[in-house]
N, C-alpha and C positions, 0 to 999 in steps of 0.2 A: 504494500500500500504506500502511495506517495504522499508527501506533505504538500504537494502543489495544489493550488486552488484555482478555480476558474469562476469569474464573476460575470454577471449579466447586468445590463442597465436597461431600465424601462422608464418611459416618461409618463408623468402624471400631472394633470391640471386640476387644481382644487380651488374652491372659493368659500368665503365666509363673510357674513355681514358685519362681523366684529372687528377683525384685524388681520394683518398679514401673518402674524404669529399663529393665529387661530386657523387660518387657511392652511398653513404648513402642517399643523397638528391634525386637521381633518384629512388632508391628503395622506399623511403618514399612517394614521389609524386605519384608513380604508385599505391602503396597500398592505398593511400588516395582517389584514384578514385573509388575504389571498397569497401573498408571497412569504416564503420561509427564508430565513438566513439573511435578513436585511442587515447590511453593515454600514450604510450611510445614505445621506441625501445630499444632492447638490441643487441649490436653488438657482434656476436659470433666468427667471424673469418675474417681475412684479408688475401687476396691472390693477387698475381700479375701474369698475363699472360706474358710470354716472347716469343718473336719470333726473330730469327737471332741476339741474343745478346742484344735485346732492350726490355724494359718494354713497353708493348703495351696496357694493360688494368689493371685497379685496380678493384678488386672484393671484395665485402663484403657479408657475410652471416649474416642475422639478424633476430631476432624475432620481430614481430609486435604485440603489446598487445592492445586489444580493448575490450570494454564493450559490452556484449550481450544485445540486446534490449528485452523488454518484448513482 
């Protein structure tokens, strides 16, 4: 058995009406339900949805890095 590991990256977009931090948490929690072996996140982009002059949703685009199982 080898100590080598292979990782995969998948992209997730998540949103929250509260904050960017909450959008990251929402995205991570959802990814964590499906993906095993998550080792990190990389936030690629921050966006804000605006309606009628008000910020209504904070959005993040992130990469989820996880180890592939044997």
